[in-house]
C-alpha positions in Angstrom: 146.7 335.1 -29.9 148.5 333.1 -27.1 148.8 329.5 -27.1 145.8 327.7 -25.3 148.1 326.0 -23.0 149.3 329.1 -21.9 145.8 330.2 -21.0 144.5 330.6 -17.6 141.2 328.5 -16.8 139.0 331.8 -16.7 140.6 332.7 -20.0 140.0 329.5 -21.7 136.4 329.6 -20.2 136.0 333.0 -21.7 137.2 331.7 -25.2 134.8 328.7 -25.1 131.9 330.9 -24.3 132.7 333.5 -27.2 133.4 330.3 -29.4 129.9 329.3 -28.4 128.2 332.6 -29.2 129.5 332.8 -32.5 128.7 329.5 -33.5 125.3 329.3 -32.1 124.0 332.7 -33.7 121.0 332.0 -36.1 123.3 334.1 -38.7 125.3 330.8 -39.1 122.6 328.3 -39.8 124.1 324.8 -40.0 122.6 322.1 -42.5 123.8 318.7 -41.3 125.1 316.4 -44.0 122.9 313.6 -45.7 125.2 310.9 -44.0 124.2 312.0 -40.8 120.5 310.8 -41.2 122.0 307.7 -42.7 124.3 306.8 -39.7 121.2 307.9 -37.6 118.9 305.4 -39.1 121.3 303.0 -39.2 121.8 303.2 -35.4 118.1 303.2 -34.7 117.8 299.8 -36.5 120.5 298.3 -34.6 119.1 299.2 -31.2 115.6 298.0 -32.7 117.3 294.7 -33.3 119.1 294.6 -30.4 122.4 294.5 -32.3 123.7 298.0 -31.1 126.9 298.1 -29.5 127.3 301.0 -26.8 130.9 302.3 -25.4 131.6 304.2 -22.5 132.5 307.9 -23.4 136.1 307.5 -22.8 136.3 304.5 -25.0 134.3 306.4 -27.7 136.2 309.3 -27.7 139.4 307.2 -28.1 137.9 305.4 -30.9 136.9 308.3 -32.9 140.1 310.1 -32.3 142.2 307.1 -33.9 139.6 306.9 -36.8 140.4 310.6 -37.4 144.2 310.3 -37.6 
C-alpha cells in the first residue's frame, strides 16, 4: 500500500469510503466503554449547572491531540 501523502484526492476518498463501509457494517458491532457514559453524564451535569466549557472545533482537536501524545 502506498503512503497516504502520495495518494491523489480521489484515491484518498475511495480509501475513506472503504474504511467507513468496513467500520459501519453490522457484523462489527461496537460497544462503547463504560467511561463514555460517565463522561456524557458529567458533561450533561456541567451544562445544566452552567459550568460547561465550550471550545471551537480547532481548539478542541488541538487539546485532544496534545493529551494523546
